[in-house]
N, C-alpha and C positions, 0 to 999 in steps of 0.2 A: 504493500500500500504506500510506502514511503518512497519518495524519489531519491532517497539516499542522504546520509548525514552530511555529505560535503557538497551536494549539488543543489542549485536553486532552479526552480521551474522558470522558464523564460516566457514572458507574455508575448503572444503574437500581435504585432502592431498592424493588424489587418482585420477586416470584418470577420467576426466569428459567428457561425450559424448557431442559432438557438435551438435547443432540443424541440422537435415538433410537438410533443405532448405539452410542453410548457407554453407554446404559442396558443394551443387550443385552450388550455386552462386560463391563460390571460384573457382570451376572448370571452370566456364564460364570466370572468370577473367584470369585464367591461360592459357586458350585457346586463349584469345584475346591478352594477354601480357605475353609472356614466361618469365620464372624465370630469374632474374638478380640480381647482387650484387651491391646494391646502394652505399655501403660503399667503393667500389673500383673505382667508376666511377666519372667523372666530375659532380658536383652538378646539373648543368642545364640539363644534359642528363638524370641523374637518376630522377630528378624532373619531367621531361616530361613523363617518363614512368610510374611513380607513378600516375600522374594525368590522364594519359590515362587509367590505370586500374580502377581508381575511377569512371571515366566517363562511364564505361560499363553499369551501372544501371541508367543512367540519361536520359532515354526516358520515354514516357508516363507521361509527367509532369502534375501535378494537375493544373487546370486553376486558374489564378489569375485575379482580376479586373485590376490590374496594376503591372508592374515590371519596376522599374526605376533605372538606374545607375547614380551615381553622383561622382564627383571628389572632394575630400576633401583635403585641404592643410595640409600636414603632415610635420613633422620635417625633413624628408629625401626626400620629394617630394610628388606628388599627391598620395592619397590613394583612391582606388575604394570602394565605398559604395553602396550597392544595397538595394532597398526598395521594399518589397513584400506586396502588399495590397490584402488580400483575398476578394472573392466576397461577403462574409457575414461577415462583421466586427461587432463583438458583444462586444469587449472589449474597455474600455476607454483608456487603456494604450497600451504599445507595448513591443517588445522583441528586445534586442540587442544581436546578436549571433556571436560568434567567432569560426571559423572553426578549426578543428584539422589538423594533418599532421606532427607532430613532429617538429613544427617550421621550417620545411624544405620543405614541399610540400603542395599541395592543395590550394584551393581558393574558392570564392563564387560559381564558376561554378561547381567544383567537388561535392559540397554539395547542388546543386540547387534543386534536387528533394526532398530531405529530408527537406530542409528549406521551400519549398512551402507547403509540407504536415504539417509541424509544424505550419505555419501561418494559414493554412486552418482549422486545428483541434482546435487550440486555439482561433480562431476568432480574432486574434490580428495582427496588422501591424508589420512586422518583418524587422529589419535593420541588415544587415550583411556586414562586412568589410573585405577586404584583409589587409595584413600587410607585411612588409618586412620580408624576410626569411633568416634563417641561413643556412650555416656558413658564407655567405657573409655579413649578417647583424645580429650579435648576440645580446643578451640582452644588453641594454634595447630597441633596435630598434622596435621589434614587439610590445612590451607593449606601447611604445610611440605612435606608429601608432594607436593602439587600443584606447588610450586616445584621440588622435586627432579626431578619428571617433565619439567617445562618445560626445566630445564637439560639433561637428556638429549636432549630433542627438538632444542634449538638445536645441540647438538654432533653429532647423528646424522641430522638431517633430510636432508642432502645424499646420504646413503647410500640414501635412498628417493626420490631425484630431486625433492626439495622444497627450494625456496629458503627458508632459515631466516629471511630478512627479510620473507617474505610469508606469515605465518601469522596466522590469526584465532583468537581464543578463543571458545568457546561452552559453554553448560551450561544445565541445567534445575534449577529449584528450588534446593536447597542447592548444587548445582553451579554455578548462575548466580551465587550469592553468592561462591563460591570463585574463579570466573573473573574477576569484577570485582575482588575483593580482591587477587588475584594481579597484575592489571594495575596497581592502585594501588601495590602493593609494588615492582613493577619501575620505575614512574615515580619513586617516592621514592628508589630506589637509583641512578637515572640509567642503568638498563639498557634494552635493547631491548624495546619494548612491541609488542603485537600490532597488526595493521592495523585491527582492529575487534573488538568483543565482541558476540556474539549471546546475549542473556540471556533465557531462556524461563521464564515464570511464576516469577520469582525471589523469594526472601525476603531482604530487605536490612536489616531492623532488627527487634528483638524486640517493639516496642510494637504491640500488636494493637488499637489504638483507632481503626481506620479504618472507613469505610462498608462496604467489602467484607468485613471481618472480622465486622461486625455482621450484614450481610445473608446471608452464606454460611457463617459459621463455626459456626452452632448445630447443623448436621447436615443430612443429605439431599443434600449436594453432594460428599461425599467428605472432603476434608481439613477438619477442624474447627479452630476457634480454640484449643480446649483441647489438641489434639494438636500444633498448631504451637507453642504455648507450651512444651509438654513437649520438643519437639525443640530449641528454643532453650535451655532449661535444661540439657539434656544437652550441647549444643555449648559453651556458655559455661562450664559447670562452676563453679569457685570465683569466676570473674570476672563472674557474672551480675548482681551488684549494681551494678557499674560496667562495663558492656560495653565492651571495647576497640574502638577504631575499626577495627582490622584485621579484626574479625569482623563489623562492622556498617557496610558501605560507604555506606549512606544518610547516615551522619553524618560521612563523610570529606570532605576537600577533594577535589573532583572535577576541578579545573582541569587541563588538559593531557592529558586522556585521549583515546584514539582514538575514532572514531565508535562509537556504541552503538545496537544494535537491541534493542528490548524487545517480546517477544511475550507477550500477556496472554490467559489463559483467562478468558472472561467470568464464569463462575460459580465463582469461586475466592476463598477466604479472603484470599489475599495479592495479589489483583489490584491493590489500591491501592499496594502497595509499588513497583510499576513506575511508576505514575502520579506518585507523589511523587519517585521517583528521576529521572524525566524532567524534572520541574520544576527540580530541583537541577542536573541536567546542563546544561539550557538556560541557567540563570543563570550557570553556570561557563563558558559558551561552547563546550560540547562538542556536536558534531552528534549528534542523537538522532532515532530513528524509532520510533514505536509502531505496533503492529498488534494489534487485538482479534480473537480467534477466537470468534465467537458460539456459544453453547450448549456451550462447552467447559468442562471441569472440570480441576482440578489433576491432573497426571500423565497426561493423555490422549495425549500424544505416544508413549507406549509401546504404544499400541493400533493401530499402523499396519496390522497384519494384517487387522483387522476394521472399522476406522473410517475412512471416506473423508475426514472432516474432519482426522484426524491425518495422513493421507498428504498432503493439500493443505498443511497447516501445515508439515510437513517440507520440502515444495517451496518454501514461502515463505522459510523460513530458508536453504535451499540457494541460492536466487536471490540473497539479500542477501550471503551469504558469497562466492559465486562472483564477484560484482562487486568484492569486496575483494581476493581472492587470485588471480583469474584471470590 
């Protein structure tokens, strides 16, 4: 699965064909939720439409033995945390998953089908938490809520037959940023870190001066560089002129972190964020594995109902995590 410890995947600076099933899935979304400009709308209105589009694929849910919602005391109020227990639990440990959505949209409901599939295929109990969203709640509010959820998981994992010392972090897009930033915060505090972090098409720094942003950010592939920059402005708030390291893990000291898996969607504005992060992780002595999903676009993992590539990618992630927490 890995391209090798000493090699980097090279982005093709030419048009990349998108997986045909992804194109069909995007057409279904467009039919259900017509195009809108989220950057000119009230946040709550735009967020509702984004979540509606994400929910298009959330039927035909994989069966779980139990799905439980809990309310965690967070620094800004209650945080919803969902626990997925698959029917066949084979792992001693578990997964703490943070959803993407540009720190602006999505929640455990929008990612429900994909999270069930990840729990099912990994054989691990999966915990996933909501968090406050920007621009109403910029950094560090989302990360603080993720930390509060992790504190609850550590104290309650055993109640779900999960060894709290055998938990991996995972997340997609903005959730990948939060998962890595939380691992760095735990390391700096001298607290227990996850066994590994599976970071899926993550955004790790606001500078969009990469080949992937230039190649895929103009439009036609989904996430544009303009919209990614807007997400970053929302998240950083007043701190955008001097982005804090806690929000931009690409610029952090990465030494001493657990093994990292980086999943890259080939036709993605932020694909090079993962490549640059891999270089820094290797330089810091952190074990890292990269996997490129050809023909994939940002957000495709939520399309598991309709897209075979998305189902295979979830299986790739589940295999990595099962090896960590089994």
